[in-house]
Each structure stands twice: as C-alpha cells, then as structure tokens.
C-alpha positions as CSV (number, residue, x, y, z in Angstrom):
1,X,0.0,0.0,0.0
2,X,1.1,3.6,-0.7
3,X,0.5,6.7,1.4
4,X,-0.3,10.1,-0.1
5,X,3.4,11.2,0.2
6,X,5.0,8.0,-1.0
7,X,7.3,8.3,-4.0
8,X,7.2,4.7,-5.2
9,X,9.8,3.5,-7.7
10,X,8.3,2.5,-11.0
11,X,9.8,1.5,-14.3
12,X,10.6,4.3,-16.7
13,X,7.6,5.4,-18.7
14,X,9.2,4.5,-22.0
15,X,10.0,1.0,-20.9
16,X,6.4,0.4,-19.7
17,X,4.9,1.8,-22.9
18,X,7.2,-0.4,-25.0
19,X,6.2,-3.5,-23.0
20,X,2.5,-3.1,-23.5
21,X,2.8,-2.1,-27.1
22,X,5.1,-5.1,-27.9
23,X,2.6,-7.5,-26.2
24,X,-0.4,-6.1,-28.1
25,X,1.3,-6.0,-31.5
26,X,2.6,-9.6,-31.0
27,X,-1.0,-10.8,-30.4
28,X,-2.3,-8.8,-33.3
29,X,0.3,-10.2,-35.7
30,X,-0.7,-13.8,-34.6
31,X,-4.3,-12.9,-35.4
32,X,-3.8,-11.0,-38.7
33,X,-4.8,-7.6,-37.4
34,X,-6.0,-6.2,-40.7
35,X,-8.9,-8.6,-41.1
36,X,-12.3,-7.5,-39.7
37,X,-13.4,-9.0,-36.4
38,X,-15.6,-12.1,-36.9
39,X,-17.9,-10.9,-34.1
40,X,-18.2,-7.4,-35.6
41,X,-19.0,-8.8,-39.0
42,X,-21.6,-11.1,-37.6
43,X,-23.3,-8.3,-35.8
44,X,-23.1,-5.9,-38.7
45,X,-24.9,-8.4,-40.9
46,X,-27.9,-8.4,-38.5
47,X,-30.7,-5.9,-39.3
48,X,-31.3,-3.0,-37.0
49,X,-28.0,-3.3,-35.3
50,X,-28.3,0.0,-33.4
51,X,-31.6,-1.0,-31.9
52,X,-30.4,-4.4,-30.5
53,X,-29.6,-4.7,-26.8
54,X,-26.0,-4.3,-26.0
55,X,-25.3,-0.7,-25.0
56,X,-23.3,0.3,-22.0
57,X,-25.4,0.2,-18.9
58,X,-27.5,-2.6,-20.3
59,X,-29.6,-0.3,-22.4
60,X,-30.3,-0.5,-26.1
61,X,-27.3,0.6,-28.1
62,X,-28.0,4.0,-29.6
63,X,-24.4,5.2,-30.0
64,X,-22.8,4.0,-33.2
65,X,-19.4,5.1,-31.8
66,X,-19.6,2.9,-28.6
67,X,-16.1,1.3,-28.6
68,X,-15.5,-2.4,-29.2
69,X,-14.0,-2.6,-25.7
70,X,-14.1,-0.6,-22.5
71,X,-12.5,-1.3,-19.1
72,X,-15.5,0.3,-17.4
73,X,-17.8,-2.1,-15.6
74,X,-20.8,-0.5,-17.3
75,X,-19.8,-1.8,-20.7
76,X,-21.6,-4.8,-22.1
77,X,-19.2,-6.2,-24.7
78,X,-18.4,-9.7,-25.7
79,X,-15.3,-10.0,-27.9
80,X,-12.7,-12.5,-26.7
81,X,-9.1,-13.5,-27.5
82,X,-10.4,-17.1,-27.5
83,X,-11.1,-16.6,-31.2
84,X,-7.4,-16.1,-31.9
85,X,-6.3,-19.2,-30.0
86,X,-8.5,-21.5,-32.1
87,X,-8.4,-25.0,-30.6
88,X,-6.2,-23.8,-27.7
89,X,-8.8,-21.2,-26.7
90,X,-10.9,-23.8,-25.0
91,X,-8.7,-26.5,-23.5
92,X,-10.6,-29.9,-23.2
93,X,-13.7,-28.0,-24.3
94,X,-14.3,-27.1,-20.7
95,X,-15.6,-23.6,-21.5
96,X,-18.1,-25.0,-24.1
97,X,-19.3,-27.6,-21.6
98,X,-19.9,-25.0,-18.9
99,X,-21.9,-22.9,-21.3
100,X,-24.2,-25.8,-21.9
101,X,-24.8,-25.8,-18.1
102,X,-25.5,-22.1,-18.1
103,X,-22.1,-21.0,-16.8
104,X,-19.9,-18.4,-18.4
105,X,-16.6,-16.7,-17.2
106,X,-14.1,-14.3,-18.5
107,X,-10.7,-12.8,-17.7
108,X,-9.8,-9.2,-18.7
109,X,-6.4,-7.7,-18.2
110,X,-5.9,-3.9,-18.5
111,X,-2.4,-2.6,-18.4
112,X,-1.4,1.0,-18.9
113,X,1.3,3.6,-18.4
114,X,0.8,7.3,-17.9
115,X,3.3,10.2,-17.6
116,X,2.7,13.7,-16.4
117,X,5.2,15.7,-18.4
118,X,4.4,19.2,-17.0
119,X,2.4,20.8,-14.2
120,X,0.4,19.0,-11.5
121,X,2.0,18.4,-8.1
122,X,5.1,17.0,-9.8
123,X,6.3,15.3,-12.9
124,X,6.6,11.6,-13.2
125,X,5.4,8.3,-14.8
126,X,3.5,5.3,-13.5
127,X,2.5,1.8,-14.6
128,X,-0.6,0.1,-13.3
129,X,-2.9,-2.8,-14.2
130,X,-6.0,-4.7,-13.3
131,X,-7.1,-8.3,-13.8
132,X,-10.8,-8.7,-13.8
133,X,-12.4,-12.2,-13.3
134,X,-16.2,-12.3,-14.1
135,X,-18.5,-15.3,-13.5
136,X,-22.1,-15.5,-14.7
137,X,-24.7,-18.3,-14.3
138,X,-28.1,-18.8,-15.8
139,X,-29.8,-20.3,-12.8
140,X,-32.6,-21.7,-14.9
141,X,-30.2,-23.8,-16.9
142,X,-28.0,-24.6,-14.0
143,X,-30.5,-25.5,-11.3
144,X,-34.0,-25.0,-12.6
145,X,-34.5,-21.6,-11.0
146,X,-36.6,-19.9,-13.7
147,X,-35.7,-16.4,-14.9
148,X,-32.9,-16.0,-12.4
149,X,-29.2,-15.1,-12.9
150,X,-26.1,-14.9,-10.8
151,X,-23.1,-12.6,-11.3
152,X,-19.8,-11.8,-9.5
153,X,-16.5,-10.3,-10.4
154,X,-13.2,-10.1,-8.6
155,X,-10.3,-7.6,-9.1
156,X,-6.6,-7.9,-8.7
157,X,-5.3,-4.3,-8.9
158,X,-1.6,-3.4,-8.9
159,X,0.6,-0.4,-9.7
160,X,0.5,3.3,-8.9
161,X,-2.0,5.9,-9.8
162,X,-0.9,9.0,-11.6
163,X,-3.6,11.3,-10.1
164,X,-2.9,10.2,-6.5
165,X,0.9,10.6,-6.7
166,X,1.6,13.1,-9.4
167,X,-1.3,15.2,-10.6
168,X,-3.4,15.7,-7.5
169,X,-6.6,16.4,-9.5
170,X,-10.2,15.5,-8.6
171,X,-11.0,13.7,-11.9
172,X,-8.7,10.7,-11.9
173,X,-6.6,10.3,-15.1
174,X,-7.6,6.6,-15.3
175,X,-10.9,4.8,-14.6
176,X,-8.9,1.8,-13.3
177,X,-6.8,3.8,-10.8
178,X,-7.1,2.4,-7.3
179,X,-4.9,1.2,-4.4
180,X,-3.2,-2.1,-5.0
181,X,-5.4,-4.9,-3.7
182,X,-7.3,-8.1,-4.4
183,X,-11.0,-7.4,-3.9
184,X,-14.5,-8.5,-4.5
185,X,-16.5,-6.0,-6.5
186,X,-20.1,-7.1,-7.4
187,X,-21.9,-10.2,-6.2
188,X,-25.7,-10.5,-6.9
189,X,-28.7,-12.5,-7.9
190,X,-31.4,-11.2,-10.2
191,X,-34.9,-12.4,-10.6
192,X,-37.0,-11.4,-13.6
193,X,-40.8,-11.2,-13.8
194,X,-43.5,-10.5,-16.4
195,X,-41.5,-12.1,-19.3
196,X,-38.4,-10.2,-18.3
197,X,-39.9,-6.7,-18.1
198,X,-39.1,-6.3,-14.4
199,X,-35.8,-7.3,-12.9
200,X,-35.0,-7.3,-9.2
201,X,-31.3,-7.5,-8.3
202,X,-30.2,-8.1,-4.8
203,X,-26.6,-8.4,-3.4
204,X,-23.5,-6.3,-3.5
205,X,-24.0,-3.8,-6.2
206,X,-22.3,-0.7,-7.6
207,X,-24.2,2.3,-9.1
208,X,-21.7,3.0,-11.9
209,X,-22.6,-0.2,-13.7
210,X,-26.0,1.0,-14.7
211,X,-26.8,4.6,-13.6
212,X,-25.6,7.9,-15.2
213,X,-23.8,6.0,-18.0
214,X,-23.0,7.5,-21.4
215,X,-22.4,4.9,-24.2
216,X,-20.1,7.2,-26.2
217,X,-18.3,8.2,-23.0
218,X,-17.1,4.6,-22.4
219,X,-14.3,5.2,-24.9
220,X,-12.4,7.7,-22.7
221,X,-9.9,6.7,-20.0
222,X,-10.5,9.5,-17.5
223,X,-12.7,8.2,-14.7
224,X,-15.1,11.2,-14.9
225,X,-16.4,10.1,-18.3
226,X,-17.7,6.9,-16.6
227,X,-19.2,8.1,-13.4
228,X,-19.5,11.9,-13.1
229,X,-16.8,13.1,-10.6
230,X,-19.3,15.5,-8.9
231,X,-21.0,12.4,-7.4
232,X,-17.8,10.6,-6.5
233,X,-16.5,13.7,-4.7
234,X,-19.5,14.5,-2.5
235,X,-21.1,11.0,-1.6
236,X,-19.4,9.5,1.5
237,X,-16.3,7.4,0.6
238,X,-16.9,8.2,-3.1
239,X,-20.1,6.2,-3.1
240,X,-20.8,2.7,-4.4
241,X,-18.6,2.9,-7.5
242,X,-15.3,1.3,-8.6
243,X,-13.6,-0.2,-6.8
244,X,-16.1,-0.3,-3.9
245,X,-19.6,-1.9,-4.0
246,X,-22.2,-2.2,-1.3
247,X,-25.2,-4.3,-0.2
248,X,-28.2,-3.0,-2.2
249,X,-31.4,-3.7,-4.0
250,X,-32.1,-2.5,-7.6
251,X,-35.3,-2.7,-9.6
252,X,-35.5,-2.1,-13.3
253,X,-38.7,-2.0,-15.4
254,X,-38.5,-2.1,-19.2
255,X,-41.8,-1.0,-20.6
256,X,-40.6,-1.6,-24.2
257,X,-37.4,-1.3,-26.2
258,X,-37.6,2.5,-25.9
259,X,-38.5,3.3,-22.3
260,X,-37.1,2.0,-19.0
261,X,-37.2,3.0,-15.3
262,X,-34.8,1.9,-12.7
263,X,-34.2,2.7,-9.0
264,X,-32.0,1.3,-6.3
265,X,-31.4,1.7,-2.6
266,X,-27.7,1.2,-1.5
267,X,-25.8,1.4,1.7
268,X,-24.6,5.0,1.7
269,X,-21.0,4.5,2.7
270,X,-19.0,1.6,1.3
271,X,-16.1,2.0,3.8
272,X,-17.9,3.6,6.8
273,X,-17.0,7.0,8.3
274,X,-13.3,7.4,9.4
275,X,-12.8,7.1,13.1
276,X,-10.1,8.7,15.2
277,X,-6.9,6.9,14.4
278,X,-8.3,5.2,11.3
279,X,-6.9,5.6,7.8
280,X,-8.8,8.4,6.0
281,X,-8.6,6.5,2.7
282,X,-11.9,4.5,2.1
283,X,-10.1,1.9,0.0
284,X,-7.9,1.1,2.9
285,X,-10.9,1.0,5.3
286,X,-12.5,-1.6,3.0
287,X,-9.4,-3.4,1.8
288,X,-11.0,-6.5,0.2
289,X,-14.5,-5.3,-0.7
290,X,-16.0,-7.6,2.0
291,X,-17.1,-5.1,4.6
292,X,-20.8,-5.7,3.6
293,X,-22.0,-2.6,5.5
294,X,-25.7,-2.3,6.1
295,X,-26.0,0.2,8.9
296,X,-25.1,3.5,7.2
297,X,-27.6,6.1,6.0
298,X,-29.0,4.9,2.7
299,X,-28.3,6.3,-0.8
300,X,-31.3,6.2,-3.2
301,X,-30.9,6.7,-6.9
302,X,-33.4,6.5,-9.8
303,X,-33.5,7.3,-13.5
304,X,-35.7,7.1,-16.6
305,X,-34.3,6.5,-20.0
306,X,-36.0,7.0,-23.4
307,X,-34.3,5.6,-26.6
308,X,-35.6,6.6,-30.0
309,X,-34.7,6.0,-33.6
310,X,-34.3,2.2,-33.0
311,X,-36.3,1.0,-36.1
312,X,-34.8,0.9,-39.5
313,X,-37.6,3.0,-41.0
314,X,-37.4,5.7,-38.4
315,X,-36.6,9.2,-39.8
316,X,-34.2,10.1,-37.0
317,X,-30.8,8.7,-36.0
318,X,-30.7,6.7,-32.7
319,X,-30.3,8.4,-29.4
320,X,-31.1,8.1,-25.7
321,X,-32.3,10.8,-23.2
322,X,-31.7,10.0,-19.6
323,X,-32.9,11.9,-16.5
324,X,-32.0,10.8,-13.0
325,X,-31.5,11.9,-9.4
326,X,-30.2,10.7,-6.1
327,X,-30.7,11.4,-2.4
328,X,-28.4,10.5,0.6
329,X,-30.1,10.3,4.0
330,X,-26.9,11.1,6.0
331,X,-25.8,14.3,7.6
332,X,-23.4,16.6,5.9
333,X,-21.3,19.5,7.1
334,X,-21.0,23.0,5.8
335,X,-17.6,23.8,4.2
336,X,-17.8,27.5,5.3
337,X,-19.9,28.1,8.4
338,X,-19.8,26.7,12.0
339,X,-22.8,25.9,14.1
340,X,-23.1,29.5,15.3
341,X,-23.1,30.8,11.8
342,X,-19.6,32.2,11.9
343,X,-16.8,31.4,9.4
344,X,-14.8,28.2,10.0
345,X,-11.7,30.2,9.0
346,X,-12.1,32.5,12.0
347,X,-9.5,31.6,14.6
348,X,-12.2,32.0,17.3
349,X,-14.5,29.5,15.6
350,X,-15.5,26.4,17.4
351,X,-14.4,24.4,14.4
352,X,-17.6,22.4,14.4
353,X,-19.3,22.7,11.0
354,X,-23.0,23.5,10.6
355,X,-24.8,20.3,9.9
356,X,-27.4,19.6,7.2
357,X,-29.8,16.7,6.9
358,X,-29.4,14.8,3.7
359,X,-27.8,15.5,0.3
360,X,-29.0,15.2,-3.2
361,X,-28.2,15.7,-6.9
362,X,-29.9,15.5,-10.3
363,X,-28.4,14.7,-13.7
364,X,-29.4,14.5,-17.4
365,X,-27.7,12.8,-20.3
366,X,-28.1,12.9,-24.1
367,X,-26.4,10.2,-26.2
368,X,-26.9,10.8,-29.9
369,X,-25.7,9.2,-33.1
370,X,-25.2,12.1,-35.6
371,X,-23.9,10.3,-38.6
372,X,-23.6,6.8,-40.1
373,X,-21.5,6.0,-43.1
374,X,-23.7,5.1,-46.1
375,X,-21.7,2.0,-47.0
376,X,-21.5,0.7,-43.4
377,X,-24.2,1.8,-40.9
378,X,-22.1,0.4,-38.0
379,X,-19.5,3.1,-38.5
380,X,-20.1,6.8,-37.8
381,X,-20.1,9.5,-35.2
382,X,-21.9,9.9,-31.9
383,X,-22.0,12.7,-29.3
384,X,-22.9,12.9,-25.7
385,X,-23.7,15.7,-23.2
386,X,-24.1,15.2,-19.5
387,X,-25.1,17.8,-16.8
388,X,-25.3,17.3,-13.0
389,X,-25.9,19.6,-10.1
390,X,-26.0,19.5,-6.2
391,X,-26.6,21.9,-3.3
392,X,-23.8,24.5,-2.8
393,X,-24.2,24.8,0.9
394,X,-22.8,21.3,1.8
395,X,-20.7,20.2,-1.1
396,X,-17.2,20.8,-2.5
397,X,-18.7,20.8,-6.0
398,X,-22.1,22.0,-7.1
399,X,-22.1,21.9,-10.9
400,X,-20.7,19.5,-13.5
401,X,-20.8,19.3,-17.3
402,X,-19.1,17.0,-19.8
403,X,-19.5,16.5,-23.5
404,X,-17.7,14.6,-26.3
405,X,-17.7,13.1,-29.7
406,X,-16.6,9.7,-30.9
407,X,-16.2,8.3,-34.4
408,X,-16.0,4.6,-35.2
409,X,-14.3,3.6,-38.4
410,X,-12.8,7.0,-39.2
411,X,-9.7,5.7,-40.9
412,X,-9.9,3.6,-44.1
413,X,-9.4,-0.1,-43.4
414,X,-9.9,0.4,-39.6
415,X,-13.6,-0.1,-39.2
416,X,-13.4,-1.3,-35.6
417,X,-11.3,1.5,-34.3
418,X,-12.8,4.4,-32.4
419,X,-11.4,7.9,-31.9
420,X,-12.9,10.6,-29.7
421,X,-12.5,14.0,-28.0
422,X,-14.2,14.9,-24.7
423,X,-14.2,17.7,-22.2
424,X,-15.4,17.9,-18.6
425,X,-15.6,20.8,-16.2
426,X,-16.8,21.0,-12.6
427,X,-17.3,24.1,-10.4
428,X,-16.1,24.5,-6.9
429,X,-19.2,25.4,-4.8
430,X,-20.1,28.9,-3.6
431,X,-19.5,27.9,0.0
432,X,-16.1,26.3,-0.7
433,X,-15.0,29.4,-2.6
434,X,-16.3,31.6,0.3
435,X,-14.2,29.6,2.7
436,X,-11.1,30.4,0.6
437,X,-11.9,34.1,0.8
438,X,-12.4,33.9,4.5
439,X,-9.1,32.1,5.0
440,X,-7.4,35.0,3.1
441,X,-9.3,37.6,5.2
442,X,-8.5,36.1,8.6
443,X,-5.0,34.7,7.8
444,X,-3.7,37.6,5.7
445,X,-1.5,35.3,3.7
446,X,-2.0,35.6,-0.1
447,X,-3.2,32.3,-1.6
448,X,-5.1,31.3,-4.7
449,X,-8.8,30.7,-4.5
450,X,-10.2,27.5,-5.9
451,X,-12.6,28.0,-8.9
452,X,-13.0,24.9,-11.0
453,X,-11.3,21.9,-12.6
454,X,-11.5,20.8,-16.2
455,X,-10.0,18.1,-18.4
456,X,-9.7,17.7,-22.1
457,X,-9.1,14.2,-23.5
458,X,-8.2,12.9,-26.9
459,X,-8.1,9.1,-27.3
460,X,-7.8,6.5,-30.1
461,X,-8.7,2.8,-29.5
462,X,-7.2,0.5,-32.1
463,X,-8.7,-3.0,-32.2
464,X,-5.9,-5.4,-33.1
465,X,-7.9,-8.6,-33.0
466,X,-10.8,-10.1,-31.1
467,X,-10.4,-9.2,-27.4
468,X,-7.2,-7.2,-28.0
469,X,-6.9,-3.4,-28.1
470,X,-4.3,-0.7,-27.7
471,X,-5.2,2.9,-26.9
472,X,-2.9,5.9,-26.9
473,X,-4.3,8.8,-24.9
474,X,-3.7,12.5,-24.2
475,X,-5.2,14.5,-21.4
476,X,-4.8,18.2,-20.4
477,X,-5.9,19.0,-16.9
478,X,-6.9,22.6,-16.1
479,X,-6.5,23.9,-12.6
480,X,-6.0,20.5,-10.8
481,X,-7.7,20.5,-7.3
482,X,-9.5,23.7,-8.4
483,X,-6.2,25.6,-8.7
484,X,-4.7,25.3,-5.2
485,X,-1.9,22.8,-4.5
486,X,-3.1,20.6,-1.6
487,X,0.6,19.6,-1.0
488,X,1.6,23.1,-0.2
489,X,0.7,24.6,3.2
490,X,0.5,28.1,1.7
491,X,-2.0,26.9,-0.9
492,X,0.3,27.8,-3.8
493,X,-1.4,27.6,-7.2
494,X,-1.0,24.3,-9.0
495,X,-0.1,24.4,-12.7
496,X,-2.1,22.8,-15.5
497,X,-0.9,19.2,-16.2
498,X,-0.2,17.5,-19.6
499,X,-0.6,13.8,-19.5
500,X,0.3,11.1,-22.1
501,X,-0.6,7.5,-21.8
502,X,-1.1,4.1,-23.4
503,X,-3.5,1.4,-22.5
504,X,-3.5,-2.3,-23.7
505,X,-6.3,-4.7,-23.0
506,X,-6.7,-8.4,-23.4
507,X,-10.0,-10.2,-22.8
508,X,-10.5,-14.0,-22.6
C-alpha cells in the first residue's frame, strides 16, 4: 500500500509503454490484425444493429461510436481472444461444456502507463494494471431456478495511480486507478418477472454499472467520463462505485425497447466513516470489498431512459435521453460556516461545522448518433452531453458538465477503431470558494482561491484482434484540485498538467 506522500519506484515510462505495445502487437500479428473482427462482421450483418440490446449500462445501443472494448464495468461487450487461439482457446472443451450448463466466465487484463510531463503536483510516470475475473450463471439452466441469474467479479489491482501521486486532480486520469489490492466487486442474484420486463437485483452492487452511463463516454480513459466526478466527490467514501460496491437492491422495469425505469437503494458509505486513528482512505478501510456494511444512512438513486430511432424505418438517428437523481439520508457539514453561523476560517470559531440533513443531486444525459456511413451503418459519429448539479451549501462541487464526440471507423481499413475528443468541467461550490476568501481575510497570507477543474481528453482505440486493443491517450488537466496545490501549506497555485498514456487490453 502507498500513502499520499509515498514516492514509489516505478519502471521508466518509455519501458512500460514499449512493454504493453510489444505485447499487443505480437498478439495482433498472430491474429492477422488487418482482417475484420468475426464478431463485428456477424453483428453488422444483423438488421437494426443499433436497436439491438448491448449498449453500456444494459440499455439498447444508440451510440454508433460505442467502442468495441471498454474497461468500465458498465460496458456490455463480448469480444474475446479465444477466437485467436483456435483449438487452444478452449482446453478440453471445458468452456463450451460449462456454457451448456449455463455458466460463463471471462478474464480481462488492462495494463497502462501514464506520464505527467508538465504541471500538477510534480512530474513523473507510472505503470498500473487490473485483472478482472467475471463469473455468470443462468440459474434456470444450472439448477431450474426460472428467470434468475447470478453474477460476480473479482479484481486484482496493482501499480501506482498518476492522479494520486503526481497530478493531485479530482477527476482521476484513469478509470482503473485504485490502491493495489485483491478485492470483491459485485456479487448479486437477479430475478426477472413478467416475461423479463421487471428485474429485481439483490446483493453487493455498484451504481456506476447502470446509472448515469454514457455509451459514447465509455471510450475515454479519465474516470469522470464513466461516473461523473461530482457524485464521487460528494457522496461518502466516493459512493458505491469502482472499486467499492455495497449491499443494495435494484429494480428495473423495461416497458418496451424504448422506455425504461430503474431505481436502487444502496448502503450509503462503502467504507464507513473514518474514526479517530483510522486511515482516512476509504479503499484502505475496506481493503478487500467484503465489509458488507448495512448500517449506514441509505443512498437512493433513480433514473428514466428513453431511446428513439431504433427502427430501420425511423426518420431520426438513434439516441437516448436519460434523467436521474439521487438522495443520501446522512448528515453533511458546511464547508464554510460553523454551528453558530460564523466562518470556520475565523481563529475564534469552534471548528464544528454547521450540519445539514441529507444531500442530493440531479443529472441528465443525451447520447446521440449524428452520422452513419452510407456503406457501413455500423460506422459513424456519436456525441454525448451530461449535466449534473448538487446543493452548494454542503458540497465541495455544485455543478458538473461534460461532452464529447466519438467516431468509429474514421480511418480507411480500420472499421473497428474508435477515436474521440471529450471535455469535462466541474465548479467549486459557492461555500467552498467563500471559505477560501475567509481564509485569506482572517489569515492575511496571499493564496489562490479555488474555482473549477477541467479536463480535455483525446483518445484512439485500435482493435488489433478479437479481445485485444491498444489505446494511446492524451489529457490536459486545467486547474488541478480547483487551482490550489493541496501539498503546499500556503495553498500555492498548481499548474495545468499535460498527461500522455497508453493502455493495452486483453480479454479472454
């Protein structure tokens, strides 16, 4: 485990990049990387491809630019390196045999290197990785439990996070960044009713697998394009998102292929509040994902999604509009005022923050295909826009916006590749900015005031073969931590950071 001030030794950035690239290219060469993916060709031949189930978040796919592979748990993608290995891909036909019994499993390895070449807390490079084991069972086939399914997945996480050790920004550079550990993530049983229209899921769940998901956004590596960082920053312990899940119940009702409603009630703190002498990091307070907490104030989240343009004869390109909101039943402290109404920055203050009952937020998402190539309707461009807000009086962040565009098959002969550009910005709340002014007023020491943080990302995912991708990536972080350096006692302004990275993925 690493502390905030550790300076771990890692391999040079160039060596790590070369390692992942060499591995991915070797696998691609064995497969014949220039040939189209067999799975993609099969799907492309099906009518109404964009209307078929298979979008991120388990919704109908309406983004033509959803990538062929994503490391995010919300993605619902099925390509596998097994196709490359031919007879060696299924030793003793064990995998095929298990499928006939309703059992499926997969291994996904994500390895990546990032380097902060300028700005942030300090310059440096890292290497990190995650092995994800997923196990699914059709309980009807396996044991006669009609319309029921079981799912679990386990993570082995290793390496060092760039945001934690070098950039010090709110929106983590990588969606797989986490403290090194072996941990349980989700573990649930789902029962379906009314010919599958209603599904009740019970067990250890995470919100970022189904709620607030953008299909186009799954291309990008920064964590905020998966689960909006405003929610991760203000819900206790980051909320039930990667790498922490919690005991929960989720219900989803699918009226038809166009309209769905879902809601869930989750334990509101996956690690529990820090006690005196405890480690403040929630990932260390729940080291293995097996705390199974049920006594914290609840988090409730609900959303409605409407998909349109799903039929071949519709006169509009496919898209999805999603509206959602959440409420946390815990108590939250003011970032500016104490219980008497005075400023917490005043030396004479009691230091006890004013308390508020509950916290909440709302969000909206638009995912829209804007262009499909005439000779291949499975290639084209999609855009997304996502907006979220929360009360200013009890939260560090009160407003969030992201948007982006992706294009699948932009380059000739690379129909499975996806390229995209995305931008996200989040505003430091009025009360947090007021506390910065009060600190300057009472302390008299010049210091920058936090305002907002933003990130621009450009990414290209190259599919080298079934289940194998390589993804160069660039991110520019504006005003990390809102503009004030958390490592400096005087609050010295932190410079914008430029980050280069490369990710390789292999899925079996």
